[in-house]
C-alpha positions in Angstrom: 3.0 3.8 18.0 5.2 1.1 19.5 3.9 -2.1 20.9 6.1 -3.5 23.7 3.8 -6.5 24.4 0.8 -8.2 22.8 -1.5 -11.1 23.7 -2.6 -13.7 21.2 -3.7 -13.5 18.4 -1.6 -10.3 18.1 1.6 -11.5 19.7 3.5 -10.9 16.5 2.8 -7.2 17.0 5.0 -7.1 20.1 8.3 -5.2 19.6 7.0 -3.5 16.4 5.9 -0.1 15.2 2.1 -0.4 14.8 0.3 1.5 12.1 -3.5 1.7 12.1 -5.2 1.2 8.7 -8.4 3.3 8.2 -10.9 3.2 5.4 -14.2 5.0 5.3 -13.4 6.9 8.5 -12.9 3.8 10.6 -10.0 1.6 11.7 -10.2 -1.7 9.8 -6.9 -3.2 11.0 -3.3 -2.5 11.5 0.1 -3.4 10.2 3.1 -3.8 12.5 6.8 -3.4 11.3 9.5 -5.3 13.0 12.5 -3.2 14.1 15.2 -6.0 14.4 16.7 -8.5 12.0 13.8 -10.7 12.6 15.2 -14.0 13.8 12.9 -15.8 11.2 9.9 -13.6 12.0 8.2 -11.9 9.1 9.1 -8.2 8.5 5.4 -7.1 8.6 2.4 -8.4 10.6 -1.1 -7.5 9.8 -4.3 -7.9 11.8 -5.5 -11.4 11.4 -8.5 -11.4 9.0 -7.7 -7.9 7.6 -8.5 -8.0 3.9 -5.5 -6.1 2.5 -6.6 -6.8 -1.0 -9.8 -4.7 -0.5 -8.0 -1.8 1.1 -5.6 1.0 0.2 -3.6 2.5 3.0 -4.3 6.3 3.4 -7.2 6.2 0.9 -9.4 8.6 2.9 -6.7 11.3 3.0 -5.4 10.7 -0.5 -8.9 10.9 -1.9 -9.0 14.6 -1.2 -6.2 15.1 -3.8 -6.5 15.0 -7.6 -3.4 12.9 -7.9 -2.8 9.5 -6.2 0.7 8.1 -5.9 0.5 4.3 -5.6 3.2 2.7 -3.5 3.8 -0.8 -2.1 3.9 -0.2 1.6 2.8 2.2 4.4 6.3 3.6 5.0 6.6 4.5 1.3 3.4 6.5 1.7 4.9 8.4 4.6 7.8 9.4 2.3 5.4 10.4 -0.6 3.0 12.4 1.6 -0.8 12.8 1.9 -1.6 11.9 -1.8 0.1 8.5 -1.4 -1.7 5.2 -1.1 -0.3 1.7 -0.5 -1.2 -1.6 -1.9 0.3 -3.6 1.0 2.6 -5.3 -1.5 3.3 -5.3 -5.2 0.1 -6.9 -6.5 -3.1 -4.9 -7.2 -6.4 -6.7 -6.7 -9.6 -6.0 -8.6 -11.0 -4.3 -5.6 -8.0 -2.0 -5.3 -8.1 -1.3 -9.0 -11.8 -0.3 -8.6 -11.0 2.0 -5.6 -8.3 3.8 -7.8 -10.6 4.0 -10.8 -13.5 5.4 -8.9 -11.5 7.5 -6.5 -9.5 9.3 -9.2 -11.9 9.1 -12.1 -11.2 12.8 -12.8 -7.6 12.8 -11.7 -4.3 11.1 -12.2 -2.7 8.0 -10.8 1.1 7.7 -10.5 2.5 4.2 -10.1 5.6 4.4 -7.9 6.5 0.8 -7.0 9.9 -0.2 -5.6 12.6 -1.0 -8.2 14.3 -4.1 -6.8 16.8 -4.2 -9.7 17.4 -6.7 -12.5 17.7 -9.7 -10.1 14.1 -9.1 -8.8 12.1 -7.5 -11.7 8.7 -8.4 -10.2 7.7 -4.9 -9.0 8.4 -3.2 -12.3 6.6 -6.0 -14.2 3.7 -5.6 -11.9 3.8 -1.8 -12.4 3.5 -2.3 -16.2 0.5 -4.6 -15.7 -1.2 -2.2 -13.3 -0.7 0.6 -15.8 -2.3 -1.4 -18.6 -5.3 -2.2 -16.4 -5.7 1.4 -15.1 -5.1 3.3 -18.3 -8.5 2.5 -20.0 -10.4 3.2 -16.8 -8.8 6.6 -16.2 -8.7 7.8 -19.8 -5.0 7.5 -20.0 -4.2 9.6 -16.9 -1.7 7.0 -15.5 2.0 7.7 -15.0 4.4 4.9 -14.3 7.6 5.9 -12.6 10.6 3.7 -12.4 12.9 4.5 -9.5 16.7 4.2 -10.0 
């Protein structure tokens, strides 16, 4: 939905698209995406105290599929579809690694992080690290995709 106004401590959600984050069948927080050029405000705002490093966006839905497609952000998941999950950034925490390893123990994980080009190689370097960490846990059923 869209948030036209918000009181503290959520005032940064005002004027943004608000996306609920659910895990285990309950809402654990939200992310809000700015629609304008920002004027110095961050592009994304998350619920204060939301432990993004312990969550995967869309985990509950994606878990019903044998393939998980790991993306950086929630809007990437919308493009991928119901088997997509988001890390809320480029880094994968130990908790997120565990969620993927347990959730897709008999399936496949596809790493589909942004390709920011040669001037910003961080996402693709992170993708290679994630692949190396996941591969032994999933018996090699990890596919790393590099977008053009």
